[in-house]
C-alpha positions, 0 to 999 in steps of 0.5 A, spaced: 537 534 531 535 529 526 528 528 524 524 522 525 522 518 518 516 514 517 514 508 514 507 506 512 505 498 512 498 494 513 495 491 519 500 485 518 506 489 521 502 492 527 505 488 532 509 490 538 516 488 536 515 491 529 513 498 532 518 498 538 524 496 533 522 502 528 521 507 534 528 505 536 531 506 529 527 513 530 522 511 525 515 512 526 511 506 524 504 508 520 501 502 520 494 500 519 490 500 526 487 493 528 481 493 533 484 488 537 491 488 540 493 494 536 501 496 537 500 503 536 497 508 540 495 516 540 503 518 539 502 516 532 495 516 530 494 523 533 498 526 528 495 529 521 501 525 517 498 519 520 492 520 516 495 522 510 500 516 510 493 511 510 490 515 505 496 514 500 497 507 502 490 506 500 492 509 493 498 505 492 495 498 494 489 499 489 493 497 483 495 491 486 488 489 489 486 490 482 491 486 479 490 480 483 482 480 483 481 482 476 488 481 472 488 474 474 495 475 478 492 471 485 494 465 482 499 465 476 498 459 471 505 461 468 512 458 471 519 461 470 521 468 471 521 471 464 513 469 463 511 471 470 515 478 468 511 478 462 504 477 465 505 482 470 507 487 465 501 486 461 497 486 467 500 493 469 499 495 462 491 493 462 490 497 469 493 503 466 488 503 460 482 502 465 485 507 469 486 512 463 479 510 461 476 512 468 480 519 468 478 521 461 471 520 463 472 524 469 475 530 465 471 530 459 464 528 461 459 526 455 
C-alpha cells in the first residue's frame, strides 16, 4: 500500500478545490488554516505532522519576509534577469550574515 505524501502551503491555497485535488492525488494538504471558509478539517489538523509542517513552513518563510521588508526585494529598482539575480544573491548573503551574527550571539553570550 502506498503511503500518503504531504504538501505545505500558505492560506492562499486553503480552498476547497485545492484540498479536493490534492487528496485525490493521495497528498495531504498541510495548508494554513483560515478563520472563515476553512477548507481543511480535523482529518488534517488533528495530526501531529500538521503542527510540525506549520512550524517548518514558518522557518522557511522567515528569510523571504526579511528579504522583502529589510532587504528591499518588495519592489526592485533593477530590470533584467541578470541584475535581479545579482540583487537577490546579495540580499541572501546579507540575510545569512545577519543570521550568523544572531546565531553567534546565542552560542557565545558575552
